[in-house]
LUMFI-42403 format. One record per atom (N, C-alpha, C): residue number from 1; atom name; x, y, z. Coordinates in steps of 0.05 Angstrom, whole numbers, plus 5000, padded with zeros to 4 digits. Example, Ala and Ser with C-alpha at 12.3 -4.5 7.8 and 13.67 -1.06 7.14 Angstrom:
REM LUMFI-42403
@n = 1&atom = N&u = 5264&v = 4886&w = 5156
@n = 1&atom = CA&u = 5246&v = 4910&w = 5156
@n = 1&atom = C&u = 5264&v = 4934&w = 5156
@n = 2&atom = N&u = 5257&v = 4955&w = 5142
@n = 2&atom = CA&u = 5273&v = 4979&w = 5143
@n = 2&atom = C&u = 5258&v = 5001&w = 5157
This chain:
REM LUMFI-42403
@n = 1&atom = N&u = 4788&v = 5029&w = 5025
@n = 1&atom = CA&u = 4776&v = 5008&w = 5017
@n = 1&atom = C&u = 4793&v = 4990&w = 5006
@n = 2&atom = N&u = 4784&v = 4963&w = 5009
@n = 2&atom = CA&u = 4802&v = 4932&w = 4997
@n = 2&atom = C&u = 4788&v = 4922&w = 4984
@n = 3&atom = N&u = 4795&v = 4907&w = 4959
@n = 3&atom = CA&u = 4797&v = 4901&w = 4943
@n = 3&atom = C&u = 4783&v = 4870&w = 4944
@n = 4&atom = N&u = 4790&v = 4851&w = 4929
@n = 4&atom = CA&u = 4792&v = 4826&w = 4938
@n = 4&atom = C&u = 4820&v = 4812&w = 4927
@n = 5&atom = N&u = 4825&v = 4795&w = 4945
@n = 5&atom = CA&u = 4854&v = 4775&w = 4933
@n = 5&atom = C&u = 4873&v = 4791&w = 4941
@n = 6&atom = N&u = 4873&v = 4812&w = 4972
@n = 6&atom = CA&u = 4892&v = 4824&w = 4974
@n = 6&atom = C&u = 4915&v = 4809&w = 4997
@n = 7&atom = N&u = 4936&v = 4812&w = 4995
@n = 7&atom = CA&u = 4949&v = 4784&w = 5017
@n = 7&atom = C&u = 4966&v = 4813&w = 5030
@n = 8&atom = N&u = 4973&v = 4816&w = 5053
@n = 8&atom = CA&u = 4985&v = 4837&w = 5069
@n = 8&atom = C&u = 5004&v = 4813&w = 5090
@n = 9&atom = N&u = 5033&v = 4812&w = 5085
@n = 9&atom = CA&u = 5051&v = 4798&w = 5103
@n = 9&atom = C&u = 5065&v = 4813&w = 5120
@n = 10&atom = N&u = 5066&v = 4805&w = 5148
@n = 10&atom = CA&u = 5085&v = 4811&w = 5171
@n = 10&atom = C&u = 5112&v = 4797&w = 5171
@n = 11&atom = N&u = 5119&v = 4774&w = 5157
@n = 11&atom = CA&u = 5132&v = 4757&w = 5148
@n = 11&atom = C&u = 5135&v = 4738&w = 5131
@n = 12&atom = N&u = 5167&v = 4728&w = 5113
@n = 12&atom = CA&u = 5167&v = 4714&w = 5103
@n = 12&atom = C&u = 5152&v = 4688&w = 5103
@n = 13&atom = N&u = 5143&v = 4671&w = 5130
@n = 13&atom = CA&u = 5132&v = 4648&w = 5139
@n = 13&atom = C&u = 5152&v = 4626&w = 5141
@n = 14&atom = N&u = 5183&v = 4640&w = 5139
@n = 14&atom = CA&u = 5200&v = 4622&w = 5131
@n = 14&atom = C&u = 5232&v = 4630&w = 5145
@n = 15&atom = N&u = 5244&v = 4624&w = 5154
@n = 15&atom = CA&u = 5279&v = 4633&w = 5153
@n = 15&atom = C&u = 5292&v = 4631&w = 5134
@n = 16&atom = N&u = 5312&v = 4648&w = 5130
@n = 16&atom = CA&u = 5332&v = 4654&w = 5114
@n = 16&atom = C&u = 5349&v = 4656&w = 5124
@n = 17&atom = N&u = 5378&v = 4637&w = 5116
@n = 17&atom = CA&u = 5393&v = 4646&w = 5148
@n = 17&atom = C&u = 5416&v = 4645&w = 5136
@n = 18&atom = N&u = 5435&v = 4666&w = 5146
@n = 18&atom = CA&u = 5469&v = 4655&w = 5134
@n = 18&atom = C&u = 5477&v = 4646&w = 5137
@n = 19&atom = N&u = 5487&v = 4624&w = 5134
@n = 19&atom = CA&u = 5512&v = 4601&w = 5131
@n = 19&atom = C&u = 5533&v = 4610&w = 5148
@n = 20&atom = N&u = 5542&v = 4624&w = 5152
@n = 20&atom = CA&u = 5572&v = 4637&w = 5167
@n = 20&atom = C&u = 5565&v = 4640&w = 5191
@n = 21&atom = N&u = 5542&v = 4655&w = 5206
@n = 21&atom = CA&u = 5543&v = 4660&w = 5225
@n = 21&atom = C&u = 5523&v = 4646&w = 5236
@n = 22&atom = N&u = 5491&v = 4640&w = 5228
@n = 22&atom = CA&u = 5471&v = 4625&w = 5231
@n = 22&atom = C&u = 5444&v = 4639&w = 5231
@n = 23&atom = N&u = 5456&v = 4674&w = 5235
@n = 23&atom = CA&u = 5435&v = 4695&w = 5239
@n = 23&atom = C&u = 5413&v = 4688&w = 5214
@n = 24&atom = N&u = 5390&v = 4689&w = 5230
@n = 24&atom = CA&u = 5369&v = 4695&w = 5211
@n = 24&atom = C&u = 5367&v = 4723&w = 5201
@n = 25&atom = N&u = 5366&v = 4724&w = 5171
@n = 25&atom = CA&u = 5368&v = 4754&w = 5161
@n = 25&atom = C&u = 5338&v = 4764&w = 5143
@n = 26&atom = N&u = 5320&v = 4751&w = 5147
@n = 26&atom = CA&u = 5296&v = 4758&w = 5144
@n = 26&atom = C&u = 5267&v = 4763&w = 5159
@n = 27&atom = N&u = 5278&v = 4780&w = 5174
@n = 27&atom = CA&u = 5250&v = 4789&w = 5200
@n = 27&atom = C&u = 5229&v = 4793&w = 5187
@n = 28&atom = N&u = 5213&v = 4787&w = 5203
@n = 28&atom = CA&u = 5188&v = 4798&w = 5196
@n = 28&atom = C&u = 5189&v = 4831&w = 5207
@n = 29&atom = N&u = 5165&v = 4847&w = 5204
@n = 29&atom = CA&u = 5158&v = 4875&w = 5207
@n = 29&atom = C&u = 5128&v = 4878&w = 5213
@n = 30&atom = N&u = 5125&v = 4903&w = 5222
@n = 30&atom = CA&u = 5096&v = 4908&w = 5223
@n = 30&atom = C&u = 5079&v = 4920&w = 5192
@n = 31&atom = N&u = 5057&v = 4918&w = 5183
@n = 31&atom = CA&u = 5051&v = 4933&w = 5159
@n = 31&atom = C&u = 5037&v = 4953&w = 5171
@n = 32&atom = N&u = 5027&v = 4979&w = 5161
@n = 32&atom = CA&u = 5027&v = 5001&w = 5167
@n = 32&atom = C&u = 5001&v = 5014&w = 5143
@n = 33&atom = N&u = 4968&v = 5013&w = 5144
@n = 33&atom = CA&u = 4964&v = 5033&w = 5123
@n = 33&atom = C&u = 4943&v = 5047&w = 5141
@n = 34&atom = N&u = 4946&v = 5077&w = 5127
@n = 34&atom = CA&u = 4937&v = 5103&w = 5127
@n = 34&atom = C&u = 4919&v = 5097&w = 5131
@n = 35&atom = N&u = 4901&v = 5126&w = 5134
@n = 35&atom = CA&u = 4870&v = 5122&w = 5129
@n = 35&atom = C&u = 4863&v = 5128&w = 5096
@n = 36&atom = N&u = 4840&v = 5122&w = 5083
@n = 36&atom = CA&u = 4836&v = 5130&w = 5062
@n = 36&atom = C&u = 4854&v = 5118&w = 5045
@n = 37&atom = N&u = 4850&v = 5093&w = 5053
@n = 37&atom = CA&u = 4869&v = 5088&w = 5021
@n = 37&atom = C&u = 4863&v = 5059&w = 5006
@n = 38&atom = N&u = 4862&v = 5060&w = 4989
@n = 38&atom = CA&u = 4846&v = 5044&w = 4966
@n = 38&atom = C&u = 4863&v = 5020&w = 4962
@n = 39&atom = N&u = 4862&v = 4993&w = 4958
@n = 39&atom = CA&u = 4885&v = 4983&w = 4951
@n = 39&atom = C&u = 4866&v = 4960&w = 4937
@n = 40&atom = N&u = 4878&v = 4962&w = 4914
@n = 40&atom = CA&u = 4863&v = 4942&w = 4886
@n = 40&atom = C&u = 4876&v = 4918&w = 4890
@n = 41&atom = N&u = 4859&v = 4900&w = 4866
@n = 41&atom = CA&u = 4853&v = 4865&w = 4868
@n = 41&atom = C&u = 4882&v = 4859&w = 4868
@n = 42&atom = N&u = 4881&v = 4842&w = 4888
@n = 42&atom = CA&u = 4907&v = 4825&w = 4883
@n = 42&atom = C&u = 4934&v = 4838&w = 4885
@n = 43&atom = N&u = 4931&v = 4859&w = 4903
@n = 43&atom = CA&u = 4957&v = 4865&w = 4916
@n = 43&atom = C&u = 4965&v = 4852&w = 4935
@n = 44&atom = N&u = 4992&v = 4849&w = 4940
@n = 44&atom = CA&u = 5010&v = 4839&w = 4953
@n = 44&atom = C&u = 5019&v = 4856&w = 4966
@n = 45&atom = N&u = 5016&v = 4867&w = 4993
@n = 45&atom = CA&u = 5041&v = 4890&w = 5018
@n = 45&atom = C&u = 5060&v = 4873&w = 5031
@n = 46&atom = N&u = 5085&v = 4876&w = 5028
@n = 46&atom = CA&u = 5097&v = 4860&w = 5044
@n = 46&atom = C&u = 5119&v = 4881&w = 5069
@n = 47&atom = N&u = 5119&v = 4858&w = 5089
@n = 47&atom = CA&u = 5127&v = 4861&w = 5114
@n = 47&atom = C&u = 5144&v = 4890&w = 5116
@n = 48&atom = N&u = 5142&v = 4908&w = 5141
@n = 48&atom = CA&u = 5156&v = 4928&w = 5143
@n = 48&atom = C&u = 5145&v = 4941&w = 5128
@n = 49&atom = N&u = 5121&v = 4951&w = 5116
@n = 49&atom = CA&u = 5115&v = 4969&w = 5099
@n = 49&atom = C&u = 5094&v = 4990&w = 5110
@n = 50&atom = N&u = 5093&v = 5016&w = 5098
@n = 50&atom = CA&u = 5087&v = 5033&w = 5109
@n = 50&atom = C&u = 5073&v = 5045&w = 5086
@n = 51&atom = N&u = 5046&v = 5055&w = 5085
@n = 51&atom = CA&u = 5030&v = 5052&w = 5062
@n = 51&atom = C&u = 5010&v = 5086&w = 5081
@n = 52&atom = N&u = 5019&v = 5112&w = 5072
@n = 52&atom = CA&u = 5008&v = 5136&w = 5074
@n = 52&atom = C&u = 4982&v = 5143&w = 5077
@n = 53&atom = N&u = 4960&v = 5165&w = 5089
@n = 53&atom = CA&u = 4937&v = 5164&w = 5081
@n = 53&atom = C&u = 4935&v = 5179&w = 5053
@n = 54&atom = N&u = 4907&v = 5167&w = 5046
@n = 54&atom = CA&u = 4897&v = 5176&w = 5025
@n = 54&atom = C&u = 4907&v = 5170&w = 4997
@n = 55&atom = N&u = 4921&v = 5155&w = 4998
@n = 55&atom = CA&u = 4929&v = 5132&w = 4972
@n = 55&atom = C&u = 4914&v = 5111&w = 4954
@n = 56&atom = N&u = 4927&v = 5109&w = 4931
@n = 56&atom = CA&u = 4917&v = 5080&w = 4915
@n = 56&atom = C&u = 4934&v = 5064&w = 4908
@n = 57&atom = N&u = 4933&v = 5046&w = 4916
@n = 57&atom = CA&u = 4952&v = 5017&w = 4911
@n = 57&atom = C&u = 4933&v = 5000&w = 4884
@n = 58&atom = N&u = 4943&v = 5005&w = 4859
@n = 58&atom = CA&u = 4935&v = 4975&w = 4837
@n = 58&atom = C&u = 4940&v = 4961&w = 4833
@n = 59&atom = N&u = 4918&v = 4943&w = 4819
@n = 59&atom = CA&u = 4910&v = 4919&w = 4829
@n = 59&atom = C&u = 4941&v = 4911&w = 4813
@n = 60&atom = N&u = 4943&v = 4885&w = 4821
@n = 60&atom = CA&u = 4964&v = 4871&w = 4824
@n = 60&atom = C&u = 4992&v = 4866&w = 4828
@n = 61&atom = N&u = 4991&v = 4899&w = 4848
@n = 61&atom = CA&u = 5014&v = 4915&w = 4851
@n = 61&atom = C&u = 5034&v = 4900&w = 4876
@n = 62&atom = N&u = 5058&v = 4898&w = 4876
@n = 62&atom = CA&u = 5081&v = 4883&w = 4905
@n = 62&atom = C&u = 5091&v = 4902&w = 4909
@n = 63&atom = N&u = 5081&v = 4912&w = 4933
@n = 63&atom = CA&u = 5087&v = 4926&w = 4949
@n = 63&atom = C&u = 5114&v = 4925&w = 4968
@n = 64&atom = N&u = 5141&v = 4931&w = 4959
@n = 64&atom = CA&u = 5158&v = 4919&w = 4980
@n = 64&atom = C&u = 5180&v = 4937&w = 4995
@n = 65&atom = N&u = 5164&v = 4963&w = 4989
@n = 65&atom = CA&u = 5173&v = 4986&w = 5013
@n = 65&atom = C&u = 5149&v = 5010&w = 5017
@n = 66&atom = N&u = 5162&v = 5027&w = 5033
@n = 66&atom = CA&u = 5145&v = 5045&w = 5049
@n = 66&atom = C&u = 5139&v = 5072&w = 5030
@n = 67&atom = N&u = 5118&v = 5081&w = 5030
@n = 67&atom = CA&u = 5101&v = 5095&w = 5018
@n = 67&atom = C&u = 5091&v = 5119&w = 5033
@n = 68&atom = N&u = 5105&v = 5140&w = 5056
@n = 68&atom = CA&u = 5087&v = 5149&w = 5072
@n = 68&atom = C&u = 5075&v = 5172&w = 5053
@n = 69&atom = N&u = 5082&v = 5191&w = 5038
@n = 69&atom = CA&u = 5066&v = 5220&w = 5022
@n = 69&atom = C&u = 5035&v = 5205&w = 5016
@n = 70&atom = N&u = 5030&v = 5225&w = 5014
@n = 70&atom = CA&u = 4999&v = 5228&w = 5011
@n = 70&atom = C&u = 4987&v = 5236&w = 4983
@n = 71&atom = N&u = 4961&v = 5225&w = 4978
@n = 71&atom = CA&u = 4952&v = 5232&w = 4949
@n = 71&atom = C&u = 4970&v = 5223&w = 4929
@n = 72&atom = N&u = 4978&v = 5196&w = 4933
@n = 72&atom = CA&u = 5002&v = 5174&w = 4908
@n = 72&atom = C&u = 4988&v = 5157&w = 4890
@n = 73&atom = N&u = 4984&v = 5153&w = 4870
@n = 73&atom = CA&u = 4978&v = 5130&w = 4853
@n = 73&atom = C&u = 5011&v = 5108&w = 4856
@n = 74&atom = N&u = 5005&v = 5083&w = 4867
@n = 74&atom = CA&u = 5032&v = 5069&w = 4873
@n = 74&atom = C&u = 5021&v = 5038&w = 4863
@n = 75&atom = N&u = 5034&v = 5036&w = 4840
@n = 75&atom = CA&u = 5027&v = 5006&w = 4829
@n = 75&atom = C&u = 5057&v = 4996&w = 4806
@n = 76&atom = N&u = 5056&v = 4969&w = 4808
@n = 76&atom = CA&u = 5073&v = 4955&w = 4786
@n = 76&atom = C&u = 5086&v = 4938&w = 4813
@n = 77&atom = N&u = 5102&v = 4918&w = 4797
@n = 77&atom = CA&u = 5109&v = 4896&w = 4820
@n = 77&atom = C&u = 5145&v = 4904&w = 4807
@n = 78&atom = N&u = 5165&v = 4912&w = 4826
@n = 78&atom = CA&u = 5155&v = 4923&w = 4852
@n = 78&atom = C&u = 5140&v = 4954&w = 4845
@n = 79&atom = N&u = 5127&v = 4953&w = 4870
@n = 79&atom = CA&u = 5106&v = 4984&w = 4867
@n = 79&atom = C&u = 5128&v = 5010&w = 4862
@n = 80&atom = N&u = 5113&v = 5024&w = 4852
@n = 80&atom = CA&u = 5124&v = 5053&w = 4844
@n = 80&atom = C&u = 5113&v = 5083&w = 4849
@n = 81&atom = N&u = 5109&v = 5100&w = 4855
@n = 81&atom = CA&u = 5085&v = 5122&w = 4845
@n = 81&atom = C&u = 5093&v = 5125&w = 4817
@n = 82&atom = N&u = 5069&v = 5129&w = 4808
@n = 82&atom = CA&u = 5064&v = 5123&w = 4773
@n = 82&atom = C&u = 5053&v = 5154&w = 4785
@n = 83&atom = N&u = 5037&v = 5170&w = 4807
@n = 83&atom = CA&u = 5016&v = 5200&w = 4792
@n = 83&atom = C&u = 5026&v = 5207&w = 4825
@n = 84&atom = N&u = 5022&v = 5230&w = 4828
@n = 84&atom = CA&u = 5024&v = 5243&w = 4849
@n = 84&atom = C&u = 4993&v = 5263&w = 4853
@n = 85&atom = N&u = 4989&v = 5277&w = 4866
@n = 85&atom = CA&u = 4968&v = 5294&w = 4860
@n = 85&atom = C&u = 4940&v = 5291&w = 4857
@n = 86&atom = N&u = 4933&v = 5263&w = 4876
@n = 86&atom = CA&u = 4912&v = 5257&w = 4871
@n = 86&atom = C&u = 4895&v = 5250&w = 4902
@n = 87&atom = N&u = 4877&v = 5241&w = 4895
@n = 87&atom = CA&u = 4846&v = 5227&w = 4913
@n = 87&atom = C&u = 4836&v = 5213&w = 4902
@n = 88&atom = N&u = 4819&v = 5204&w = 4920
@n = 88&atom = CA&u = 4795&v = 5174&w = 4909
@n = 88&atom = C&u = 4766&v = 5186&w = 4922
@n = 89&atom = N&u = 4746&v = 5175&w = 4905
@n = 89&atom = CA&u = 4721&v = 5174&w = 4918
@n = 89&atom = C&u = 4704&v = 5154&w = 4905
@n = 90&atom = N&u = 4690&v = 5147&w = 4918
@n = 90&atom = CA&u = 4660&v = 5120&w = 4902
@n = 90&atom = C&u = 4639&v = 5133&w = 4900
@n = 91&atom = N&u = 4647&v = 5155&w = 4903
@n = 91&atom = CA&u = 4624&v = 5179&w = 4882
@n = 91&atom = C&u = 4637&v = 5184&w = 4858
@n = 92&atom = N&u = 4603&v = 5182&w = 4847
@n = 92&atom = CA&u = 4613&v = 5179&w = 4810
@n = 92&atom = C&u = 4603&v = 5200&w = 4792
@n = 93&atom = N&u = 4628&v = 5226&w = 4800
@n = 93&atom = CA&u = 4616&v = 5249&w = 4789
@n = 93&atom = C&u = 4636&v = 5265&w = 4761
@n = 94&atom = N&u = 4633&v = 5274&w = 4758
@n = 94&atom = CA&u = 4648&v = 5288&w = 4724
@n = 94&atom = C&u = 4663&v = 5315&w = 4739
@n = 95&atom = N&u = 4656&v = 5314&w = 4767
@n = 95&atom = CA&u = 4676&v = 5346&w = 4774
@n = 95&atom = C&u = 4668&v = 5348&w = 4815
@n = 96&atom = N&u = 4691&v = 5343&w = 4824
@n = 96&atom = CA&u = 4689&v = 5344&w = 4856
@n = 96&atom = C&u = 4706&v = 5364&w = 4871
@n = 97&atom = N&u = 4684&v = 5382&w = 4877
@n = 97&atom = CA&u = 4687&v = 5401&w = 4900
@n = 97&atom = C&u = 4710&v = 5406&w = 4922
@n = 98&atom = N&u = 4723&v = 5416&w = 4927
@n = 98&atom = CA&u = 4750&v = 5415&w = 4948
@n = 98&atom = C&u = 4726&v = 5396&w = 4979
@n = 99&atom = N&u = 4710&v = 5408&w = 4977
@n = 99&atom = CA&u = 4688&v = 5398&w = 5004
@n = 99&atom = C&u = 4693&v = 5367&w = 4998
@n = 100&atom = N&u = 4677&v = 5351&w = 4975
@n = 100&atom = CA&u = 4678&v = 5327&w = 4961
@n = 100&atom = C&u = 4706&v = 5316&w = 4971
@n = 101&atom = N&u = 4725&v = 5327&w = 4957
@n = 101&atom = CA&u = 4754&v = 5310&w = 4963
@n = 101&atom = C&u = 4764&v = 5321&w = 4992
@n = 102&atom = N&u = 4753&v = 5329&w = 5009
@n = 102&atom = CA&u = 4767&v = 5319&w = 5032
@n = 102&atom = C&u = 4752&v = 5312&w = 5047
@n = 103&atom = N&u = 4713&v = 5300&w = 5043
@n = 103&atom = CA&u = 4700&v = 5293&w = 5066
@n = 103&atom = C&u = 4706&v = 5266&w = 5072
@n = 104&atom = N&u = 4734&v = 5249&w = 5059
@n = 104&atom = CA&u = 4733&v = 5225&w = 5075
@n = 104&atom = C&u = 4753&v = 5231&w = 5103
@n = 105&atom = N&u = 4762&v = 5262&w = 5113
@n = 105&atom = CA&u = 4776&v = 5270&w = 5127
@n = 105&atom = C&u = 4754&v = 5272&w = 5156
@n = 106&atom = N&u = 4738&v = 5275&w = 5149
@n = 106&atom = CA&u = 4715&v = 5279&w = 5174
@n = 106&atom = C&u = 4705&v = 5253&w = 5198
């Protein structure tokens, strides 16, 4: 699920060059987002990042490295894991069964 005002970058859209060698060292990279990932409003996902299945990226987070483990809340600038052992659902209930929590896998 994607909120609004999200930015996903595969490059810096400019070159940063080593003056001594003339080599560019800020090369781009693919972004991979797994299944059942909720990305909050205003989040920025940087080049070369992988976000694993069943994760939540907090609003206004800046994700600069990969998070491949499932069931985590990732938030902050730079983003870090702030909680593990979670999942999410659009259903608004007080309690969820195992089947409810795994329904996204079908």
